[in-house]
C-alpha positions, 0 to 999 in steps of 0.5 A: 270725213274731211268735212267733219274736220273742216267743220270743227276747224272752222268751230274752234277758230270761231271760239278762238276768235270769240276769245281773243275778242272777249280778251281784247275787250276785257284789255281795253276795260282794264282801267276801269275795272281795276277802278271798280275794284278798288272801290269795292275793296275800299267799301268792304275794308271800310265796313270791316274798319268800322265794325271792328271800331264800334266793337272795340268801342263797345268793348272799352265802354264795357270795361270802363263801365266795370273798372268804374264799378270796381273803383265806386266800390273801393271808394265807398269802402274807404269811405265807410272806413273814414266814417267809422274812424272819424266816429270813433276819434272825434271826442279824442281829436276835439279834446285834443284841439281843444286842449292845444287851444287852452294852452 
């Protein structure tokens, strides 16, 4: 019975010492670990930011394209209206200019 207790105590002591050594190693390399994690986080954030910028750029390009088409339709409608008014009124305008010049 005492031999099992001594053996268990030795095993627990061995595990505790290994644990302490592992923690000491981690403590000694903590600066390096922090730098590695910082670099990893920077890469991840850079990727996410680039992805967000790309998505936002595509969204804005789509919005610009839609607005361009809408404004072109408005412009074409206004131009057609202007052409119709010109065709309808040009004879009167020419006559008015002619009358103005001959007076």
